[in-house]
Structure formats: structure tokens, C-alpha cells
C-alpha positions in Angstrom: -20.4 41.4 38.1 -17.3 39.9 35.6 -14.9 41.6 37.0 -16.5 40.5 40.9 -15.8 37.2 39.4 -12.4 37.9 38.0 -10.9 39.1 41.3 -12.0 36.5 43.4 -11.1 33.3 41.1 -7.5 35.0 39.7 -6.0 34.9 42.9 -6.8 31.2 43.6 -6.3 29.9 39.9 -2.0 29.1 38.0 -3.4 30.5 35.2 -5.4 33.3 35.5 -4.9 34.8 31.6 -7.0 31.4 31.1 -10.0 32.8 32.8 -13.0 33.4 30.3 -16.5 35.1 31.8 -19.3 35.4 29.2 -22.9 37.2 30.9 -26.1 37.5 29.8 -27.8 40.0 32.1 -31.2 39.8 31.9 -34.3 42.3 33.0 -34.9 40.3 37.0 -31.1 37.8 36.1 -28.1 37.6 36.0 -25.6 34.5 34.4 -22.3 34.2 34.2 -20.2 31.0 32.6 -17.3 30.8 34.1 -14.2 29.1 31.8 -10.7 27.8 33.4 -7.9 26.3 32.4 -8.3 22.5 32.6 -5.2 22.5 36.0 -7.1 24.7 37.3 -10.4 23.8 38.0 -10.3 21.7 40.8 -8.9 24.9 42.2 -12.1 26.7 41.5 -14.2 23.8 42.5 -12.7 23.6 46.3 -13.4 20.3 48.6 -16.8 19.4 47.9 -17.4 22.1 45.7 -16.9 25.1 49.0 -15.0 27.8 47.1 -17.2 28.0 43.9 -20.7 27.8 46.1 -18.5 30.7 48.2 -18.0 32.4 44.9 -22.2 31.6 44.0 -22.5 33.1 48.0 -20.8 36.1 47.1 -21.5 37.0 43.8 -25.6 36.1 45.2 -25.6 39.0 47.6 -23.4 41.1 45.1 -26.2 41.1 43.3 -29.3 42.9 45.1 -32.4 42.3 43.7 -31.8 40.1 41.1 -30.9 36.3 40.5 -27.4 35.8 40.2 -25.8 32.2 38.7 -22.5 31.4 38.3 -21.7 28.0 36.0 -18.1 26.4 35.8 -18.1 25.5 32.4 -15.9 22.3 31.0 -14.0 24.1 28.3 -13.3 20.5 26.0 -17.6 20.0 26.4 -18.9 18.7 22.8 -22.1 20.6 23.9 -24.0 17.2 24.5 -24.4 15.9 27.7 -23.7 12.3 28.6 
């Protein structure tokens, strides 16, 4: 799954070397966290979230019977929600 996300995200960002993926693969769920360079967040999110939503749809289709989730994580987040 990580390869698929990397394959979809790398062409649309200016800093593909800064793509960081972490995966938790459970019995019925695949959770992927995606971190990109701050300058690339807007490109990944797309206009009104359309690009990110499309990536999530492709990931869900590829996951088959598993539930797939993709979260775009802010690498500068302090860990506390405001």
C-alpha cells in the first residue's frame, strides 16, 4: 500500500524525497499516515481536498476487503489538537 501512495503522491509534489509514510496493517484495516514537505501540502490536498480524496478512493479500491484510511499529517504538529 505504501508503494501505491508513494507512486500517486511523488509526481505531484516538488520534494518527493521528503515523503514519509508509516503504516499500521491490521486484520481488517490499513491505516497510513502521510507526511510531506510543508510546501507540498497544498498540492497533495488539492482544491477543496479533491486530490487527497481521490488518492483515498484509489487506496480504498486497492485495499479490497480491508478498510483503508490515509491521513495527511502535519510534520510540525506538536501532537496536541487545538
